[in-house]
C-alpha positions in Angstrom: 42.2 -8.1 -12.7 40.7 -11.6 -11.1 38.7 -10.3 -8.7 36.9 -7.6 -11.0 33.9 -10.1 -12.1 33.4 -10.7 -8.4 33.7 -7.2 -7.3 30.9 -5.7 -10.0 28.6 -8.8 -9.4 28.1 -7.7 -5.6 28.0 -4.2 -7.0 24.5 -5.4 -9.0 23.8 -7.6 -6.2 21.6 -4.4 -4.9 20.4 -2.7 -7.9 17.2 -3.1 -9.0 15.8 -3.8 -12.6 12.7 -1.7 -14.7 9.7 -4.3 -16.1 7.3 -2.9 -18.1 3.3 -3.6 -16.9 1.5 -2.2 -20.0 -2.2 -2.5 -20.1 -3.6 -5.4 -22.4 -7.1 -3.6 -23.5 -8.4 -6.9 -24.7 -8.2 -8.6 -21.8 -9.6 -5.9 -19.8 -12.9 -5.5 -22.5 -12.7 -9.1 -22.8 -12.9 -9.5 -19.0 -15.7 -6.7 -18.9 -18.3 -8.3 -21.6 -17.8 -11.9 -19.8 -19.5 -10.0 -17.0 -22.7 -11.6 -16.2 -25.8 -10.0 -17.4 -28.4 -10.7 -14.2 -27.5 -11.3 -10.7 -29.1 -11.6 -7.5 -28.4 -10.2 -4.6 -29.3 -9.2 -1.0 -28.1 -5.8 1.0 -25.6 -8.2 2.9 -23.9 -9.2 -0.6 -23.7 -6.1 -2.0 -22.1 -5.0 1.8 -19.7 -8.2 0.8 -19.3 -7.2 -2.9 -18.5 -3.4 -2.9 -15.6 -4.0 -0.2 -13.9 -7.6 -2.2 -14.7 -5.3 -5.8 -14.4 -1.7 -5.2 -12.1 0.4 -7.2 -11.8 3.0 -4.5 -10.9 0.5 -2.4 -8.3 -1.4 -5.0 -6.7 1.7 -5.2 -6.2 2.2 -1.6 -5.0 -0.9 -1.3 -2.3 -0.2 -3.7 -1.6 2.9 -1.7 -1.3 0.4 1.5 1.1 -2.3 -0.6 3.8 0.9 -1.3 3.8 2.2 2.0 4.4 -1.8 3.4 7.1 -2.0 0.2 8.5 1.5 1.2 8.7 0.0 4.8 10.4 -3.4 3.8 13.2 -1.2 1.9 13.6 1.6 4.6 16.2 1.0 7.5 19.5 0.6 5.2 22.7 2.2 6.1 24.6 5.2 3.3 26.3 3.1 0.7 30.0 2.8 1.5 31.9 5.7 -0.9 35.0 4.7 -2.8 37.5 7.1 -3.3 40.9 6.5 -6.0 44.1 8.9 -6.6 46.4 8.6 -9.5 49.1 10.5 -9.4 52.8 11.3 -11.4 55.5 12.9 -10.1 57.0 15.8 -12.6 60.5 15.5 -11.8 60.4 11.6 -13.1 62.2 9.8 -9.8 62.6 6.4 -10.2 59.0 5.6 -9.2 57.3 8.5 -10.7 53.9 7.2 -10.1 52.0 7.3 -6.8 48.2 6.1 -6.7 45.8 5.0 -4.4 42.0 4.2 -3.3 40.0 3.5 0.1 36.5 2.5 0.5 34.8 4.1 3.7 31.7 2.9 5.4 29.1 5.5 7.1 27.9 3.8 10.6 25.0 5.8 11.9 25.8 6.4 15.0 22.8 8.5 15.5 20.7 5.5 14.7 18.8 7.2 11.6 18.2 4.0 9.5 16.5 2.7 12.0 14.1 5.3 12.7 13.2 5.6 9.2 12.2 2.0 9.0 10.3 2.4 12.1 8.7 5.7 10.6 7.8 4.0 7.3 6.1 0.9 9.7 3.8 3.9 11.1 3.0 5.1 7.8 2.0 1.9 6.3 -0.2 1.1 9.5 -2.1 4.7 9.1 -2.7 3.3 5.4 -3.9 -0.5 6.9 -6.3 1.5 9.3 -7.3 4.1 6.5 -8.5 1.6 4.4 -10.1 -0.8 7.1 -12.3 3.0 7.4 -12.8 3.4 4.0 -13.3 0.2 3.8 -16.6 0.0 6.3 -18.2 3.2 5.5 -18.5 2.2 1.7 -19.7 -1.0 2.7 -22.3 1.0 4.6 -22.9 3.9 1.6 -23.6 0.8 -0.6 -26.0 -0.8 1.3 -27.7 2.7 2.2 -27.8 2.5 -2.3 -28.9 -1.5 -2.1 -32.0 -0.5 -0.1 -32.8 2.5 -1.8 -32.5 0.8 -5.4 -34.8 -2.9 -3.7 -37.7 -0.1 -1.8 -38.1 2.3 -5.2 -38.5 -0.6 -7.2 -40.8 -2.3 -4.6 -42.9 1.1 -4.6 -42.6 1.7 -8.5 -44.2 -1.3 -8.9 -47.2 -0.9 -6.2 -47.6 2.5 -8.2 -47.9 0.8 -11.5 -50.2 -1.8 -10.6 -52.4 0.6 -8.8 -52.8 3.5 -11.6 -52.8 0.8 -14.0 -55.6 -1.3 -12.6 -59.2 -1.8 -13.5 -60.7 -0.3 -10.1 -58.3 2.9 -10.3 -59.1 3.2 -14.7 -62.8 2.7 -14.2 -63.1 5.2 -11.0 -61.6 7.9 -12.9 -63.8 7.6 -15.7 -66.8 7.1 -13.9 -65.9 10.4 -12.3 -65.2 12.4 -15.4 -68.8 11.5 -16.6 -70.4 12.4 -13.8 -68.4 15.8 -13.7 -69.4 16.0 -17.0 -72.8 15.7 -16.1 -72.4 18.1 -13.0 -73.3 15.3 -11.0 -69.5 15.8 -8.9 -68.2 19.3 -9.1 -65.0 19.9 -11.8 -63.1 21.8 -9.2 -63.0 17.9 -7.3 -62.7 16.1 -10.8 -59.6 18.1 -11.7 -57.8 17.5 -8.6 -58.4 13.9 -9.1 -57.1 14.1 -12.1 -53.8 16.4 -11.5 -53.3 13.8 -8.6 -52.7 11.4 -10.3 -50.7 12.8 -13.1 -48.6 14.1 -9.4 -48.1 10.1 -8.8 -47.3 9.3 -12.6 -44.7 11.6 -12.3 -43.2 10.3 -8.8 -43.4 7.1 -10.4 -40.7 8.9 -13.0 -39.1 10.0 -10.3 -38.5 7.1 -8.5 -37.2 5.2 -11.6 -34.3 7.8 -11.8 -33.6 7.9 -7.9 -33.8 3.6 -8.7 -31.5 3.9 -12.1 -28.8 5.9 -9.9 -28.6 3.7 -7.0 -27.9 0.7 -9.0 -25.6 2.3 -11.6 -23.1 3.6 -8.7 -24.0 0.1 -7.0 -22.4 -1.4 -10.5 -19.7 0.5 -10.4 -18.6 -0.4 -6.4 -19.2 -4.1 -7.3 -17.3 -3.8 -10.7 -20.5 -5.3 -12.4 -21.3 -4.8 -16.1 -23.3 -1.8 -16.9 -26.6 -3.4 -18.0 -26.4 -6.2 -15.8 -30.3 -6.3 -14.8 -30.0 -6.3 -10.3 -32.5 -8.3 -8.3 -33.1 -8.0 -4.4 -33.7 -11.7 -2.8 -34.9 -9.8 0.2 -37.2 -7.7 -0.5 -39.7 -6.7 2.0 -37.2 -7.1 5.1 -36.2 -4.8 7.9 -32.8 -3.3 8.9 -31.7 -4.1 12.0 -30.7 -1.0 14.1 -27.6 -2.6 16.2 -27.9 -2.2 20.1 -24.2 -1.5 21.2 -23.5 1.0 23.8 -19.8 2.7 23.3 -18.0 5.2 25.9 -16.2 8.4 24.1 -12.8 6.7 24.7 -14.0 3.6 22.8 -13.6 5.4 19.8 -9.8 5.5 20.3 -10.5 2.3 18.6 -12.2 3.8 15.9 -10.4 2.6 12.4 -10.1 6.2 11.5 -8.7 7.3 14.6 -6.2 4.4 14.6 -5.2 6.0 11.3 -4.5 8.8 12.5 -2.4 8.0 15.8 -0.6 5.5 13.6 0.6 8.6 11.0 0.8 10.8 14.6 3.8 8.3 15.2 5.2 8.0 11.8 5.2 12.5 12.7 7.1 11.9 16.2 9.7 9.4 14.6 10.4 11.8 11.6 11.2 14.6 14.1 13.3 12.3 15.7 14.6 11.6 12.8 15.4 15.1 11.9 17.2 15.9 15.4 19.9 13.0 15.3 20.7 14.7 11.8 22.4 17.3 14.4 24.9 14.3 15.7 28.0 13.3 14.3 28.3 10.4 12.1 31.4 7.9 11.4 32.8 7.1 8.3 36.0 5.0 8.1 37.2 1.8 6.3 40.4 0.3 4.5 43.2 2.7 2.3 45.7 1.4 0.2 48.6 3.4 -1.6 51.9 2.7 -3.7 54.5 5.2 -3.1 58.1 5.2 -4.1 57.9 1.5 -5.1 56.0 0.7 -1.5 52.6 -0.5 -0.8 51.0 1.1 1.7 47.5 -0.5 3.6 45.8 1.3 6.7 42.6 2.2 7.5 41.0 6.3 6.7 38.3 7.6 9.1 36.4 10.7 9.4 33.7 12.3 11.7 31.2 14.9 11.2 31.5 17.6 13.0 27.9 19.6 13.8 29.2 23.2 14.1 26.2 24.8 12.2 23.4 23.3 13.6 22.8 21.9 10.5 18.9 20.8 9.8 17.1 23.1 11.2 14.7 23.5 8.1 14.1 19.8 8.4 13.4 20.1 12.4 10.7 22.9 11.8 9.2 21.3 9.0 9.2 17.8 11.1 7.6 19.3 14.2 4.9 21.2 12.2 4.1 17.6 10.4 4.2 16.2 13.7 1.6 19.1 15.7 -0.8 18.5 12.5 -0.9 14.9 13.0 -1.5 15.8 16.5 -4.5 18.0 16.0 -5.7 15.2 12.9 -5.6 12.4 15.9 -8.0 14.5 18.2 -10.2 15.7 15.7 -10.6 12.4 14.0 -11.8 11.1 17.8 -13.9 14.1 18.0 -15.8 13.1 14.8 -16.2 9.3 15.6 -17.6 10.1 18.6 -20.0 13.0 16.9 -20.8 10.5 14.3 -22.1 7.6 16.5 -24.2 10.2 18.9 -25.9 11.8 15.8 -26.8 7.7 14.5 -28.0 7.4 17.9 -29.6 10.4 18.0 -31.6 9.8 14.8 -32.5 6.4 16.1 -34.3 7.6 18.7 -36.1 10.5 16.3 -37.2 7.6 14.0 -39.1 5.3 16.7 -40.2 8.7 18.2 -42.2 9.3 14.9 -43.5 6.2 13.7 -46.2 6.0 11.0 -50.0 5.8 11.0 -51.8 2.9 10.0 -52.1 2.6 6.7 -55.6 3.0 4.9 -57.3 0.1 3.9 -57.7 -0.2 -0.2 -59.2 -3.2 0.1 -62.0 -2.6 2.1 -62.4 0.4 -0.1 -62.7 -1.4 -3.5 -65.1 -3.7 -1.7 -67.0 -0.9 -0.9 -66.6 0.5 -4.6 -67.7 -2.8 -5.9 -70.9 -2.5 -3.8 -72.2 1.2 -4.8 -71.5 2.0 -0.8 -68.7 4.1 -2.2 -68.6 6.3 -5.1 -65.6 6.8 -8.0 -64.4 10.0 -6.4 -63.9 8.6 -2.5 -62.5 5.8 -4.1 -59.8 7.3 -6.5 -59.3 9.8 -3.3 -58.7 6.4 -0.7 -56.9 5.3 -3.2 -54.2 8.2 -3.5 -54.4 8.5 0.5 -53.1 5.6 0.4 -50.3 6.1 -1.8 -49.2 9.3 0.2 -49.5 6.9 3.2 -47.5 4.6 1.0 -44.5 6.9 0.0 -44.1 8.0 3.8 -43.1 4.6 4.7 -41.4 4.1 2.1 -39.1 6.9 2.8 -38.7 5.7 6.8 -37.6 2.4 5.6 -35.0 4.1 3.9 -33.8 6.1 6.4 -34.4 3.5 9.3 -32.1 1.6 7.0 -29.7 4.1 6.5 -29.2 4.9 9.9 -28.7 1.0 11.0 -26.2 0.4 7.9 -24.1 3.6 8.9 -24.4 2.1 12.6 -23.2 -1.3 11.1 -20.1 0.0 10.0 -19.4 1.8 12.8 -19.7 -1.5 14.7 -17.9 -3.7 12.5 -15.0 -0.9 12.4 -14.5 -1.1 16.1 -14.3 -4.9 16.0 -11.0 -5.1 13.8 -8.3 -6.4 15.9 -4.3 -4.6 14.5 -2.0 -7.1 13.0 
């Protein structure tokens, strides 16, 4: 009986305990309320903050942490089996009770626990590289949204300043009065008014585009929904990476390394399922008491795979492995195509630049001295706005390509653990 507490302690050593983790909504609300109401950022700041705070990335980090914990907890042998018998001889001899017990340990001759641990480690590695790939992509897309918000905000200010400017308002009024007295064709004046209204609609659409981009950025960077964002790098141009990669270089792309690690896990799982066909040995001490005598010995057993067991498991693991192999090749092909398409778009952007902008300042000078009439001046302003809008879209497109290329380059430079 003295050994009973010790035996119970041994049994409880490997037992996990349950600990609840309730959500403290008051604390979460206080954290959101305490968030800054105004923040100054650059595009590079957005890349860093997105990687650090994005809820989607934090969810992937939880997945990676769970897979690492699973790998750390894998590779254990089967639990020992405790057997006990208690019999009474019915004819009531001198010693009518017969009892005994045995403790059997399964010896994994097949090496299955080691394979399970290696497979779990491979899947943890796959989750890590999937996280790296998603971090780079998320940073790039957030940077694109940052550029979109910054550039549309700047152009919206230009529109507001231009359409509300004294010269522009005065010129439209002069054109109206000239049309009323017949000195300017009514159709020309109506076209100027229609163009002006179209630019005001454009200003509204750009405001909506900016608001959408900023709302997405606030979510990704865990900012308050009402936080005002101002940009510290207004007017800066995106820098195109100049890296040159061959097709085989993209075997180092994070998405490809994630797929290859998952393939390695599939190979190990297939090996494990095949080894389940091999016999397993179990042995341990045994004790019985019969006819008043104590007997101590060894019990043992050996599984006999007569029926070629686990055929379903082997077939399933084979299919999973083959699918993982195809996914790895496809991931590599997609990485090569993605870089090729980005380089192609880069070349197209450089080949088709924007023409020199209309000189609005000169038009204002000519209008002020009477060398340019009101309708001509308004037309020049509208042409200048059209060119500015084209330049806006070109800057956003260039930044989109540059930031996505930067994400590819950063991903290729990440080293393994």
